[in-house]
SEKOL-932890 format. One record per residue (C-alpha): residue in one letter; x, y, z. Coordinates in steps of 0.05 Angstrom, whole numbers, plus 5000, padded with zeros to 4 digits. Layout:
REM residues N
resn u v w
A X Y Z $
...
This chain:
REM residues 158
resn u v w
M 5001 5000 5004 $
N 5028 5068 4982 $
A 5028 5116 5042 $
K 5021 5189 5032 $
Q 5075 5232 5053 $
P 5062 5280 5112 $
F 5033 5348 5090 $
E 5094 5382 5117 $
E 5138 5351 5063 $
V 5083 5364 5009 $
L 5086 5437 5033 $
S 5164 5440 5024 $
D 5168 5405 4958 $
Y 5111 5437 4923 $
G 5105 5505 4961 $
P 5153 5546 4913 $
T 5123 5517 4852 $
V 5049 5537 4877 $
L 5083 5609 4895 $
R 5111 5615 4826 $
V 5043 5599 4798 $
C 5009 5650 4839 $
R 5052 5705 4823 $
A 5050 5692 4749 $
V 4977 5691 4749 $
L 4963 5745 4802 $
G 5023 5789 4810 $
A 5066 5795 4870 $
V 5015 5835 4910 $
D 4962 5780 4917 $
A 5005 5719 4905 $
D 5022 5710 4981 $
D 4947 5707 4996 $
A 4933 5663 4941 $
W 4989 5617 4964 $
S 4964 5618 5036 $
I 4892 5601 5016 $
T 4912 5542 4966 $
F 4950 5509 5022 $
L 4894 5520 5074 $
S 4848 5489 5028 $
A 4895 5434 5010 $
L 4907 5418 5083 $
Q 4831 5404 5093 $
A 4826 5363 5030 $
Y 4892 5322 5038 $
P 4864 5269 5082 $
K 4813 5246 5028 $
L 4866 5251 4970 $
P 4884 5185 4937 $
A 4956 5162 4958 $
D 4974 5156 4877 $
A 4945 5227 4863 $
N 4988 5275 4824 $
I 4996 5324 4883 $
E 5029 5378 4842 $
A 4974 5378 4791 $
W 4923 5377 4843 $
L 4956 5434 4885 $
V 4961 5471 4818 $
T 4888 5464 4804 $
I 4869 5489 4875 $
A 4917 5550 4863 $
H 4882 5563 4800 $
R 4814 5563 4829 $
K 4836 5605 4886 $
A 4870 5656 4838 $
I 4809 5660 4795 $
D 4764 5677 4859 $
I 4814 5733 4874 $
L 4814 5761 4804 $
R 4741 5764 4806 $
R 4736 5797 4873 $
A 4787 5848 4846 $
G 4749 5865 4787 $
R 4688 5879 4831 $
Q 4725 5928 4872 $
A 4737 6002 4865 $
I 4804 6027 4859 $
P 4819 6087 4901 $
M 4867 6145 4873 $
A 4897 6205 4904 $
E 4906 6234 4836 $
L 4897 6213 4764 $
P 4962 6179 4733 $
T 4999 6219 4683 $
R 5002 6192 4615 $
A 5070 6156 4603 $
S 5121 6179 4548 $
T 5114 6137 4486 $
E 5189 6163 4465 $
R 5232 6103 4485 $
A 5297 6085 4456 $
D 5278 6012 4460 $
R 5209 5996 4441 $
R 5208 5924 4465 $
D 5168 5912 4529 $
L 5219 5889 4576 $
D 5166 5866 4636 $
L 5155 5798 4623 $
A 5111 5787 4685 $
G 5067 5844 4659 $
S 5071 5818 4590 $
V 5046 5753 4614 $
A 4988 5781 4654 $
N 4966 5817 4597 $
L 4956 5751 4553 $
P 4879 5730 4550 $
D 4865 5680 4605 $
K 4869 5614 4576 $
Q 4938 5631 4538 $
R 4966 5663 4605 $
F 4941 5597 4648 $
A 4968 5550 4595 $
V 5037 5585 4594 $
V 5042 5591 4667 $
Y 5020 5518 4682 $
H 5060 5487 4628 $
Y 5123 5526 4629 $
L 5125 5553 4700 $
A 5093 5495 4739 $
G 5119 5444 4690 $
L 5052 5410 4680 $
P 5039 5362 4621 $
Y 4988 5391 4573 $
V 4938 5337 4593 $
E 4942 5368 4663 $
V 4935 5437 4637 $
A 4874 5419 4600 $
A 4843 5383 4661 $
I 4855 5452 4702 $
V 4834 5505 4649 $
G 4781 5459 4615 $
G 4786 5436 4545 $
T 4824 5387 4509 $
E 4903 5373 4510 $
A 4907 5398 4441 $
A 4873 5463 4461 $
A 4919 5473 4518 $
R 4978 5459 4475 $
R 4949 5514 4422 $
A 4936 5563 4480 $
A 5013 5555 4506 $
A 5038 5560 4438 $
D 4998 5627 4420 $
G 5014 5654 4487 $
V 5090 5642 4475 $
A 5080 5670 4407 $
A 5047 5732 4431 $
L 5106 5742 4487 $
R 5156 5737 4432 $
K 5122 5787 4388 $
I 5115 5835 4452 $
K 5188 5825 4469 $
G 5210 5840 4393 $
M 5241 5769 4384 $
T 5198 5762 4319 $
S 5182 5808 4266 $
């Protein structure tokens, strides 16, 4: 019989991956909250998880759902501002966007999630498809389109 590893080991082994996923999906500000909420939920559900389950994919699925909740909540809240922002200058010597995290955040949801979960979390496309919905081929296409968009933004293609 396969015995499950203690939850402390799960936290130690997969905590950094889940944090990278949360940061890529949400940005640095909300990532710590999403990480904490993910592991609180995981701690509650862990006793019922089958011993042969893919723990990494399971945790990324939980993180994905918690990140979506945070994004939806943020979309419903007003953003207070002391003064209106000034318009940024469009004159730049280098027109490439050098903010990779910002560029990833601006991808459409399916592309962003596919890129983050496959390339950052290292999940196979079949697991990405299970998390975001759709087929393995659709997840592969979304990731390819996302990478192509990032390359175009970064000035790596013409």
